[in-house]
N, C-alpha and C positions, 0 to 999 in steps of 0.2 A: 636401677638406671641412675647414672650420675646426674647431678643438678644441671650441669652444662648441657648434657644431652637432652634433658627434659625441656630446657629453654629453647634449644635448637628445634626440637620437635614441634613445640608450640608455635614458634616463628614460621616454620615451614608450612604447617597447616593453615596458619593465618594468611600467608601469602597466596595460598591456593583458593581462598574464599573469594567469591565474586565481589567486585567493587560496585557500589550503588551509584548509578548515573542519574543525572537530572531527567525528569519526565519529558518525553517528546510529544508534541502536539501535532496531530494530523488535522488539517483543515481543508475544506473544499467548498466550491460553488458549482452547481450543476443544474441542468434541466434536461428534459427529454420530450420529444413529440411522440406520444402525448403524456405518459405518466411513468414514474419510476419509484424505486426504493433503493437506497444505498445501504450496504451492510459492511461490517468489518468482521473477518473471520481468521482463525488460525488454521483452518482446514479448507482447502480449495473446494472440496465436495460438499461443504455445508455453507448455507447462505450466511449465517453468522448473526451478529447483533445489529439490529436496525439502527441506522444513524439519522436518516432523514428521508422524507417522501415528498413527491410532488405530483400534481394531477393537472397542471396547466402549463404548457410549454413557455408562454411569455413570462412566467414567474420563476425566477432563479431561486433555488433553495440553498441554504448554507448549513454547514455542520462543523463541529470541532470536537475532537476526542483525544484521549491520552493513550499512548502506546506503552507497553511494558517492555523494558529492555530485555534483549535476548530472544524475543519471539520473531518468527516470520509471520507476516500478515498478508491477507488477501483482501483487497478492496473490491467488493462485488457491487455491480449495478444491475438490477433487474428492471428492464424497461419494457414498456408495452405500448403498442399503437392501438388506440381505442377508436379513433374516428376516421381512419384511412390515411393513405400516403399524403405527404412524405412521412417517413419514420426515421427518427435520429436521436442520438444522445450527444450532449456537449457539456464539457466540464473542465475545470482546472483545480489542481490540488497542490498542497504544500506541506512540508515538514518543518518544524520549528528549529531543528538543529541537525547536526551531522551524525547523530547516533543511529539514524536509519537512512536508507536510501531507496528511491524508487528503482524500477528496472532499468531506467535510463542512466543510472549512476549519479543522479543529482537529488536535490531536495524539492524540486518542482516538477510537476507532470501535468500535461494537458491531454485531453482526449485526442487520440491519433491511431493510425493503423499499425504502428511499430511497437508501442509499449503496452498495448491492450490486446486481449484475445476475446472472441465472442462465440457463443453457441446459441442456437435457437431452441434448445431443449432444457438446459439447466446447467448449474455450476459443477465443475469437476469432471466434465465429460470431454470428449474430443473437441478441442477449440479450433476455430478458424480465424483467419485474418479479417478484421472488420472492413467493410466497404467504406472507402474514403473519398467517394466521388462528389459529395455534396459541396464541399468547400469549407473554408475557415469561418470562424466567428465573424458575423457581419453580412454573410451572404443571404440572399433571399431564398425562401419567403420569410425567414425568421428575423433578419436584421441583427443589429449588434446587441449582445448581452454584455453590458458594461462591467459587471462584476466577474466576468469570466475572461481569462487570458485571450488576447487577440489571435494567438497562434493555435488555439484549441480548434479542433476540426469536428464537424458533425459526422458521426460514424454510425453504422448499423450493420445488420447481417447481410444486406444485399442492396442493390440499386433502388432508386426511388420507385415506389409501387410495391415493395416487399413489406407486407404488414405482418402483425403478429407480435411475438415476444422476442426479446434479445437479452442474453445473460453475458455481461461484460466482466472481465476480471483482469487485475494487474497485481503484481507482487510488491510488497514493502519488506525489505530485509534489514535486520539489525546489523550494524557495523561494530565489530569488536573495537574497544578503545585501546590505544597504544599502551596505556598504563596497565590494562588487564594482562596483556602479553608480558609486560615487564615483571609484574607480580607473579605470574605463573612461572616464568623462567627463574625468578629468584627462589620461589618455593621448591621447584625441582632441583635447583642447585644446592639448596640447603639439605634436601633429602639425600642427594648424591654424596654430599660431604659427610653426612651422618653414616651412610652405608660404608663409605671408604674408611672412616675413622674407626668403625667397629672392626 
């Protein structure tokens, strides 16, 4: 193989290698009436790594964790009503950069009936739309949770009086960086040039 062809081969394969991106931080503030555990998973049918738990709805819990580029994540909230109705989950979440996006296409997400799904049995099963009839952050009997976004809504598996467990899920997707596409095209172009040159 000619030296120039060796150089082109090295450049082509280098251009196909993934570019390391800065770490993305996922943060959240949440509570549930009555208790919850938040998990992060790369498989919707598996609860995943525990992030934070709470067992008293007036106390908002916070977490922060790092996401690995290229992965699709599932933010799972397993909530449980312990003392009787009402039963509800409330939270707001954010991503530190644009390397990932929530299902709503942005880097911020609140509890709502559009971007979350819920099941009364477990994760990865047939999900339903959460019940959204309780109201937004600030409504009684809970009052305002100051560290949670004001547009976050109290959601559950059904209307007030539906007790038991609720398994909420939402997706966090990696966004390919423009320079990744550029490097991939450059690598493919160099490989094409080598093929044609031969």
